[in-house]
N, C-alpha and C positions, 0 to 999 in steps of 0.2 A: 437397484444396485447403486451404492454410494461409494465413490473413490475420491481421494484427495492427495495433494502434494503440498508440503509446507517447505518454503525456502527461508531459512533463518537469515535475519538481517539483510533483507533484499527489498529495500524501499522502492516503490514504484508510484508513479503519478496516478491519482485516483481516476482522472478522466480517461487515461489510457486503459486502465483496468476495466472501467465501465464499458468502453468500446469493445474490448476483448471479450468480456462476459456476454455482451449482447450478440456478438457474432457467433460465439460458441453455442449459445442457447438455441439458435435456429438450426442446429445440425440434426440430421435424422437420428431418431432413437434417444435423443437427449431431452430429459424433462426439465432440468435446471443445470446451469453452469455459471459459476461465479468465481471471479478472481478479485480478492480484496486484501488490504493490509489488515492484520489481525488486531485491530483496535477493539476496545470494549464495545463500542456501538456496532461495529461490523459483526462481531461475534454474537451480539444480541440479535441482529437481523438474520444471521445464519441460523441461529437456534429457532427463531420464529418461522423460518422457511423449511425447517426440518433437515438442515444441512450441517449440523454440528456433531463432532465426535469429541471424546476426551482429549485427543491430541490437539484438535483445533482449539478447544477451550484453554489448553495450556500454552498456546502460542503467544508470543510477545507482540506488542504493537509494531515493532519493526520487522516482523515476519510477514512474508507473502503467503497467502492461503489460496489455493486453487482447488475447488471442489465441484464434482460433477455427480448428478443423479441421472442415471440412464436406464434404458430398458434391458441392456445387456452389459456384461463385463467388457466385451469388445468395443462397444460404443463409448463406454466410459473411458477405457484406456486410450482409444483413438482421440477422443476429445481432450483428455488431459495432455496427451503428447502435443497436439496442435496448440493448445493453450500455452503450454510451456515454451513451444517454439516461438509463438507470438510475443510472449513476455521476454524471452531471451533475445529475440531480434531487436526489440525496443531497447533492451538494456545494453546490447552490444553497441548501439549508436550512442547511448549515454556514456558508456565506458570509454569510447573514443573521444568524448568531450564535445560532441556536436549535437545540436538539436535538429529539428525538422528542416530549418532553413540554413543549415551548415554553420551556424555560429557556435562558438564554444559555450558550453553550459557552465554557469557559475551560480552557486546557491548561497544565499545568506540564510542561515537557520536561526530562528529566534525561539524555537521550540525545544523539545527534549534532545539531549545529547545523542540518544540512540538513533535519531533520524540522520544526524550528521555522520555518525559512524557508519550507518548503512550506505549512505551516499559515497563516503570516502572509499568503502570497500568495492564500490563499482567504478572507481576512477573519476568521479565527479569532483571538481574543485569546490570546496565548501569553506565557509567562514561561520564560526559559531559566535553568536552574540549572547553574552550573559546579561539577560534582562530580568528585572524584577519589578514588581508594582512600586511606583514612586511612593516615597515616604512610608513604605511598608503597609500602605492602605489606610494609614491614619487620616481620617476625614478632616480633622482640624488642621493638620499640617498641609494636606492637599489644598484646602481652601486658601491658606496663606500663600502657597506656591502659585495657585491660579491668579491671585492678585498681583503677583510679582511679574507675570508675563504680559 
């Protein structure tokens, strides 16, 4: 029995998701339980593990995917509910702007805008840095710049 939940634009920390996945995988009746951001690499790994569906394939990199393979529908539903509770509990702390030691969370995003947008939607203060490869990657210009520093 394979069941899943996709949360659109719901960025989560990869280490937190790994801990949640590990704790859910040990539940009775659960064969596999994974919570990941739907990046191409993660979807490839899910496919390799036999945990992908058309909906998961279509998910965006800023989407959270929680998928469970279990012996029964009841075990899958219970595990997904617990997984969602764990993710939501983690997010409610982020949404309040505090991390594990009570400090305000502030993020500087140098990556894709969709990650900033997902964090903004959760109430996390973010700054987007518009970065590009120096000299547009032109090696001759890069060598000149290196000599100037």
